[in-house]
N, C-alpha and C positions, 0 to 999 in steps of 0.2 A: 630436744623435746623432753627429755631427762630431766634436764637441770631446770625445765619452768616448770613442771609436773613438781617437782620437791621444792620449788622456791613457792608455790602456792598453797602446799601444804604446810611449811613453815610459817606462811603469813596465816592461814587459818588459824595454825596451832597458837602464835602470837596474841588472835583476836581472842580465843575463846578461854587463854589464860588472864589476859588484860578486863574480858566481861566476867570472870569468874573473881575476880580483884575488886571491880566495882560491885559486883553483887555483894561482898563479904562486906564490906565496909556501909554496904547500905542497908547490909541483916543486922549490922553491930546497932547504927540508929537505930533501928526497930526496935531491936531488944532493950535499946537503952530508953525506949517509950517515948521515944521522937518520932515527929508526924513525915512518915516517908510514903509516897503511896505514885504507882504507876510510873518506873522508871522506864525511860525512853531511851536507847542511842540516840547519840546528837550528831543531825549532817549538818553539811553548811547554813543553810537557810536559820537552823537553830542557832547559829554565832551571832546572829544580826550584822551589828558594827563591828563585833571583835574581831581579833584575830584568830583566822581557823586553824587552831594549831592543837597539840594534845587530842586525847583521847575522852569525852568527854558522855556522860548520861543527866539528862533532865530529870526529875521528880514533882512532884508536888507533895507542897506543904500544908494546902489545905485548897478551898475551892478557887481562892483568890492567887495563892502566892505559889511561887516554885520555887525548888532548888538546883545546882550542877554540882557534880561530881565529874572533874579531872584528873586523869593521869597522866602526867607530862613528863617525860622521858629525859627532854632535854629543859637545864634549868633556865635558858634564856628564853624559850617559851613560855615556861610557867611565870617566869616574872612580868614577861609582856603580857599573860592574859591576866595576872594580877593586877599590875598595873592600870589596865584598860578598866576591870572594874572599880578599881581605886579611884583613879581621877576622874571617870564616869560620876562617880557620887560627889566629889566635889564642886562638878559643876554645876551640880541641882540637885538638892537633897532629894526632889521624888526619886533620883536612880543609885541613892545610895544602897548599899549590900553590905553584909555582912563578909568578908574575907579570909579563910583559913587557910594555912598550908603547914604540911609535913609531907617530909620526902618529898615523893614525886607527885602526890597528891595536892590538889587546889580544890576548895569547897566556897562556891558561892551561893549564899543565900539570901532571900530578899529580906531588905532591911527593916522591914514592916515587922518581922519576928520579934518577940520582947528580948531585950538583951541577955537575959537570963538562960531562955530556952535557945539561944543563938552561942552562948558559953556551951552550953551541954554539948552541941553539934562538935563544937570545937576540940572537948575533952575529950568523947570516943574515935574523931579523928585523931588527936594526939598520942592514942593507944594503939593505932593502927601496926602494922609492920610493914 
């Protein structure tokens, strides 16, 4: 019984740490005057047809566009998720996304965002710990 409670506490601690790290990066985007609003932890339905891997938060760029920030502790899962978004964009330009990676982080943002602004997101992500 004690092991189950302890495992639950450890699990909760890991979830809180991951959420704080997501918040740190999203706050850094905002500090760089990049549009980030209404971050929400992603569940299985939020992944659509993509692989349900990593820990993600979806956020609004504006009324019509969103972004997703994932923390991937498994490099193979991160690669699968990045490949999903990149390949989807190759099948049809409507599905193009900006995809940036740095360490355990993967950022996917709507491809309609101008390249100059997307690159600003990338610069901030690259400075994350």
